[in-house]
C-alpha positions, 0 to 999 in steps of 0.5 A: 772476826779475824781480818786479812790483809785486803780487809785490813788496807780497805779500812785505811783508805776511809771507805768506812766508818772512822771518828764519824766519817759517813761509810757510802750507802750502801745502796749507790753504786760505789757503795753496793760495790764496796758492801760486796768486797768486804762482804767477799772477803769476810766470806772467804775468811769464814772458810767452808763455814755454812753461813750467808752473809746478807747486804743492806739492798738484799743480795746474798753472799755464802761463805759455803756451798752448803745451805747456810744454817745461818745468816747474817743480816745487816740492816745498813752498810755501817753494820756490815763496815763495822766488821772491818779490822780489829775491832769486828768483835766489839762492833757487831756485837753493839750492832746486834744489839742495836738491831742493825744486825739481825740473826735468821736461823741458828746463832751458836752455829754461826757464833761457832763458826766464827770461833773456828775460822781459819782466816779471821786473825791479822798482825792489827788483832794482836796489836788490838789484844795488846791494848785491850790487856792495857785498858781491861777495867782493874780490879782494885778494891773500889773498881772491884765493887763497880765491876760486880756492881755492873753484872750482879746487882741487875737483881735477884728476881731477873737471876731466878728467872734462869738459874736453878732453884739453889741459883748457883751461876758457876759451871754445874756438874751432870753426873749423867747425860741426861741429869737436870740442872737442879741434880747437876749444881748438887753435884757439882757442890758435892763433888768441889766438897769431895775434893776439899776431904770436908769433916764435921766441925771444920771451918770453911772460908769461901772467897766469892760466894755468889747466892751462898748455895755452896756454902749452904750445902758444906754446912747442912750436909758435911758440919763445917763452919763457913764464913762466906765472903761477897761484896755483890751487896744484892747476892748478900742479901739474899743469901742472909735471908735464906741463911734464916729461913734455913737455920744454920745461923751458927755455921754459915756467916756471910760477910759483905766483904772483899776477899783481900780482907778475909782474917781468920785461920780455916781448913780449908779454902774454896773459890768458885768462879771468883778468880776470874774476877780476880786479874794478873795483876792481883793474883799476888793478893790472892796468894797472900789472903790464902798463905795467911788464911789457911792452916798448916794442914789445910787445903783449897779449890780454885774453880774457875774459866780459864784459857789455854793460851793467854787472851783477853776477854771478848771486849764486848763482853768486858764492855757490856756484861762483865767489866775487868774479867779475865780468865787465866791459862793454869799456868797464870794461875798457877801465879796465885799458888806458886808465892804461897808454896801449895802444891797442886794436887789435881787438876780437872778440865769441866769444858764440857760440863760447862758448855751444857751448863750454858745450854741450860741457862739460854734455854731459859733464858729465851723462855722468860724473854719477853719479861725480861724485855719488860724488866730492862728493853729490847737491847738488854735481851739481844747483849745478854743472848749474846753474851750467853751463846757466845759462852756456848760456843766458847766451851763448846769449840774451846776457846774457854775451859774450866778448870779446878784445882786442887791444893794443899800445904807443900807439908801436907802428908792428908793426901789420899792416895786415889780418886775413889772418894770422888766417885764412891758410890755409898758415899755419894748416896749419903750426900750427893743422893741425899741432897737432891731428895 
């Protein structure tokens, strides 16, 4: 949420919690009046959103005359006063995770309304964004391992609860509106392979391979040789176990190492969902890796969460879920390609597909919430629910994008005249449809 002038002046008065100073109790006369004033300003900032704010004393402050799709219930005054000022998003998330804020009704509707609210911005928000950019955890060789371990080494069993059978943790591609998640993830891998125009016997390097599904798909259905890099120990262990079972060890190698240490020469370069973990300060390093490893006729694909304007990740997500994450704009992503004089061939935005993917993940996560709570705790469940739901809302409202950028060496003329090869039916039946059988 974003603050207007009256809320900012309220935050500077010392009435709300600051540095351990207790907020006035909402049940007292002064506390109730202050809570009511804060709630009314927040409601005004939300515009005509179908949301109501419920104060600790039970009083309800609506943001709209319409029936509320969601009620935000504040269990104590500190949770409410924490929404004053530019750190409200972090404080909201942490109060929700702790159970000091409850959501009655549609969480997604609440989050979408918040993202679209016209009055939730102010000059202090811009200063806070600059501070977050300065303090974002960096992805050095050591920092990357720590950041990746925080998110991806939570246990393969946890991710198996709500991902598809192939264990693909990136945006799916839905060939039809009613396709299942399993079908859509296979279609995404086929879509990537077609864009790269893979041919039998070629070599591919994949930077950031997750649980190895794409590398195995490429080898199995396109007859290429793949070296796939990842610094998540648990993901690499899972991928190697599956590799042994599928008998593709002569065509796929899973390497537990950082992308900066990739060596060799390859016909194609693939990075699916890794650029978000690189950070703008390291784009030059990634550019040098691509330049030294891509053959003169080579081509590559970057698939990444992006933005339409430079903006830091949610401070709540960056602190509790994805440390070091940054979603670049297309202009920023060009800093990976221009230093190596790589030509952009095609750009596709799959934003609606990622919204649909996340809807599937959220539904599956909720169906296993009790097991997740047993493995971790209720706070973990609430953090991940908010992360997944917030991501759905981000892609639905356009705050987040999903870009696929296809590129090649600047002198390469092996460029298709049209995009027909991506959608020709017989080819799909030989590839994607065969993979779903």
